[in-house]
C-alpha distance (Angstrom), angle and dihedral (degrees) to the residues before:
residue distance angle dihedral
X1 . . .
X2 3.79 . .
X3 3.79 111.7 .
X4 3.78 119.5 -123.1
X5 3.80 91.8 -107.7
X6 3.82 93.3 52.3
X7 3.80 91.0 43.9
X8 3.77 90.8 52.4
X9 3.79 91.3 48.4
X10 3.81 91.0 49.7
X11 3.81 90.9 50.2
X12 3.80 90.3 48.7
X13 3.80 91.2 51.1
X14 3.81 91.6 48.9
X15 3.79 90.6 48.1
X16 3.80 89.9 50.7
X17 3.80 90.9 49.6
X18 3.81 90.8 50.4
X19 3.78 90.4 47.5
X20 3.81 92.3 50.4
X21 3.80 90.5 46.2
X22 3.79 90.8 49.9
X23 3.80 91.2 48.1
X24 3.80 89.9 48.7
X25 3.80 91.4 51.3
X26 3.79 91.0 47.1
X27 3.81 90.2 49.6
X28 3.81 91.4 50.4
X29 3.80 91.1 46.6
X30 3.81 90.4 50.6
X31 3.81 91.3 50.1
X32 3.80 91.1 50.2
X33 3.79 90.2 46.7
X34 3.80 91.6 50.1
X35 3.80 90.5 48.4
X36 3.80 90.6 48.7
X37 3.80 92.1 48.4
X38 3.80 90.6 48.7
X39 3.79 90.4 49.0
X40 3.80 91.9 48.5
X41 3.80 91.5 47.3
X42 3.78 91.3 50.4
X43 3.78 92.5 47.4
X44 3.79 91.3 46.4
X45 3.81 90.8 51.7
X46 3.79 91.9 49.4
X47 3.79 92.2 46.4
X48 3.81 89.7 51.9
X49 3.79 89.8 48.8
X50 3.79 89.7 48.5
X51 3.81 91.2 49.7
X52 3.79 91.6 50.4
X53 3.78 90.0 45.3
X54 3.79 91.5 49.3
X55 3.80 91.2 47.1
X56 3.79 92.4 52.2
X57 3.79 91.3 45.2
X58 3.81 92.1 48.8
X59 3.80 91.1 50.2
X60 3.78 92.1 48.2
X61 3.78 89.7 47.9
X62 3.81 91.1 50.0
X63 3.79 92.6 48.8
X64 3.80 92.6 46.3
X65 3.80 91.5 50.2
X66 3.80 91.1 46.9
X67 3.80 91.5 52.6
X68 3.80 91.7 44.8
X69 3.81 96.5 45.9
X70 3.81 97.7 43.0
X71 3.79 116.6 18.9
X72 3.81 99.4 28.9
X73 3.80 94.3 41.3
X74 3.80 91.0 46.7
X75 3.81 92.4 51.3
X76 3.80 90.3 47.1
X77 3.80 88.7 53.8
X78 3.81 92.2 49.1
X79 3.81 91.6 51.3
X80 3.82 91.1 48.0
X81 3.83 91.6 50.7
X82 3.79 92.1 48.6
X83 3.79 90.9 50.5
X84 3.81 91.3 47.4
X85 3.81 90.8 50.3
X86 3.80 90.0 49.3
X87 3.80 91.1 52.2
X88 3.82 94.0 47.7
X89 3.80 98.6 46.4
X90 3.74 136.2 19.8
X91 3.78 108.4 -110.8
X92 3.81 109.0 -118.7
X93 3.79 113.6 -113.0
X94 3.84 94.7 -115.3
X95 3.81 89.2 53.6
X96 3.82 97.5 45.5
X97 3.80 97.0 87.5
X98 3.83 97.9 48.3
X99 3.83 90.0 38.9
X100 3.81 91.8 55.6
X101 3.81 90.1 43.4
X102 3.82 91.0 55.3
X103 3.80 91.1 47.3
X104 3.80 93.0 49.6
X105 3.79 92.5 45.2
X106 3.82 90.8 51.5
X107 3.80 91.0 49.9
X108 3.80 92.8 47.6
X109 3.80 90.8 48.1
X110 3.80 90.6 49.4
X111 3.81 90.7 51.2
X112 3.81 89.6 49.4
X113 3.80 91.3 49.3
X114 3.81 90.1 52.3
X115 3.80 90.4 48.8
X116 3.80 88.5 52.4
X117 3.81 90.7 52.5
X118 3.81 90.2 50.0
X119 3.81 91.1 47.6
X120 3.81 90.0 57.2
X121 3.79 91.2 61.2
X122 3.82 112.8 103.0
X123 3.79 120.9 -97.3
X124 2.98 129.2 -67.6
X125 3.82 89.1 19.1
X126 3.79 95.0 65.4
X127 3.79 95.7 89.8
X128 3.81 102.8 16.1
X129 3.76 142.7 58.7
X130 3.78 117.3 -110.7
X131 3.81 92.3 -102.0
X132 3.81 91.2 52.5
X133 3.81 91.7 45.2
X134 3.82 90.0 52.3
X135 3.80 90.6 49.9
X136 3.80 89.6 50.9
X137 3.83 92.3 49.5
X138 3.82 91.0 47.5
X139 3.79 91.8 47.9
X140 3.79 93.3 52.3
X141 3.82 90.4 46.4
X142 3.80 90.7 50.8
X143 3.79 93.2 50.8
X144 3.78 90.7 49.0
X145 3.81 96.9 47.7
X146 3.79 102.3 28.7
X147 3.81 94.2 -123.5
X148 3.80 123.4 115.0
X149 3.80 118.8 -125.3
X150 3.80 117.5 -151.5
X151 3.83 107.7 -142.2
X152 3.82 119.5 -165.0
X153 3.80 131.5 178.9
X154 3.80 120.7 -165.2
X155 3.79 132.1 -175.3
X156 3.79 131.0 18.6
X157 3.80 117.3 -52.4
X158 3.80 111.8 -103.2
X159 3.81 130.1 -160.8
X160 3.80 113.7 -90.2
X161 3.77 134.9 175.9
X162 3.81 116.0 -104.9
X163 3.81 87.4 -115.9
X164 3.81 91.0 58.2
X165 3.80 92.8 48.2
X166 3.78 90.0 47.0
X167 3.82 92.0 49.7
X168 3.81 93.2 51.7
X169 3.79 92.6 45.9
X170 3.82 92.0 50.2
X171 3.82 90.0 46.8
X172 3.80 90.1 55.1
X173 3.80 91.5 47.9
X174 3.81 93.0 49.1
X175 3.81 93.1 45.2
X176 3.82 91.6 50.6
X177 3.81 90.1 47.8
X178 3.81 88.6 54.9
X179 3.81 90.9 49.7
X180 3.79 89.9 53.9
X181 3.81 93.2 47.6
X182 3.78 102.5 41.2
X183 3.80 118.1 4.7
X184 3.84 106.3 72.4
X185 3.81 84.8 -154.1
X186 3.79 129.2 174.2
X187 3.82 95.9 -164.9
X188 3.79 130.7 38.0
X189 3.80 128.8 179.9
X190 3.80 133.4 -171.6
X191 3.81 118.6 -165.7
X192 3.80 126.3 -174.0
X193 3.81 111.9 -165.6
X194 3.79 124.8 -170.4
X195 3.81 106.2 -154.8
X196 3.81 131.3 177.4
X197 3.79 98.3 -79.3
X198 3.79 105.3 -1.1
X199 3.76 144.2 41.2
X200 3.80 119.1 -127.9
X201 3.79 128.5 -158.2
X202 3.80 120.1 -164.3
X203 3.81 125.3 -173.2
X204 3.80 113.8 -175.0
X205 3.78 134.9 174.2
X206 3.80 136.5 -179.7
X207 3.80 94.0 -134.4
X208 3.78 131.9 126.1
X209 3.81 94.5 -70.5
X210 3.81 125.7 -159.4
X211 3.78 142.2 -133.7
X212 3.83 108.5 -85.5
X213 3.81 89.4 -156.8
X214 3.79 87.3 67.7
X215 3.79 91.5 64.7
X216 3.81 89.4 83.4
X217 3.79 105.4 55.5
X218 3.79 123.4 -179.5
X219 3.80 99.5 -165.4
X220 3.78 97.5 66.1
X221 3.79 93.8 -108.6
X222 3.80 118.6 137.7
X223 3.82 113.0 -94.9
X224 3.81 115.6 -113.0
X225 3.77 133.4 -109.9
X226 3.79 105.4 2.3
X227 3.78 96.3 34.0
X228 3.79 91.4 -127.0
X229 3.81 94.5 -105.2
X230 3.80 98.4 85.4
X231 3.78 94.0 45.0
X232 3.80 91.5 48.6
X233 3.80 91.8 53.1
X234 3.81 92.0 44.0
X235 3.78 92.0 51.0
X236 3.80 94.2 47.1
X237 3.79 92.4 48.2
X238 3.82 94.6 48.7
X239 3.80 97.1 40.1
X240 3.81 89.1 48.3
X241 3.82 85.6 67.0
X242 3.83 92.9 50.1
X243 3.80 88.9 -100.1
X244 3.79 133.8 127.6
X245 3.80 134.8 -122.9
X246 3.81 122.2 -157.9
X247 3.80 128.8 -173.1
X248 3.81 119.8 -158.8
X249 3.78 119.0 -176.8
X250 3.77 146.1 125.3
X251 3.79 132.1 -176.0
X252 3.80 110.8 -76.3
X253 3.81 94.4 4.5
X254 3.80 104.2 85.3
X255 3.78 130.3 -115.9
X256 3.79 136.4 -89.6
X257 3.80 125.5 -165.2
X258 3.80 116.4 -169.2
X259 3.80 125.1 -172.4
X260 3.81 123.7 -176.0
X261 3.80 126.5 -173.1
X262 3.80 128.4 177.9
X263 3.79 120.8 -107.4
X264 3.78 126.4 -130.0
X265 3.81 117.6 -86.3
X266 3.80 116.0 -92.9
X267 3.78 112.1 -77.5
X268 3.82 93.6 22.9
X269 3.78 124.3 122.1
X270 3.78 128.3 -147.5
């Protein structure tokens, strides 16, 4: 039989093992909690940024529409009436100078109103089409990271809302940021495709890839590769426009992110 001294020593050892196991579990739980808090803080920050971004975009959109629907349309009507009057009756010589001055002023004001509408479009879409803006973003990314990005546009450009253009541009920027952070890629491609009723953006790389199923973790650990935050924001932004976002990847086989948003109906204008 085990003597009292040995029994006590054995109990002490078991108690120490249980204590160390408990401490280990507590340490692991704390690490998972810290990771979860960091993830939540990062997501919260990005959601706030997205809300501010959306608020600014909505206000710009409202102002642009107001200028277009009131000032620009009113000036267009004035110019049309002046032209109709000129076609119906010969403008008397004493009136010709002020008549032409009014016409020119209306045209200049209309051009200024249209410039104001364009200026309210988000950077870098103020002075460029979406395809050109994507090429500019890819070029700056390439210069920063020393890796060429092949940019391709297919199909005929279709009318889109500024929000849709903005969403696709931000998706490309976020996807390229993820490539730089995680992919270790040697080739990157960005494709903008104008289809019948939607516009698709694809960003693909030949990097190390990841398991998309791991993006939704149940143990509180941070998701791999894209960190979860960027993809969450991308998905919310695209799906908020009745679009779709797909992620295709597997370890060692690269990653593809595809976003599709609907175009405006035929005859509509952004």
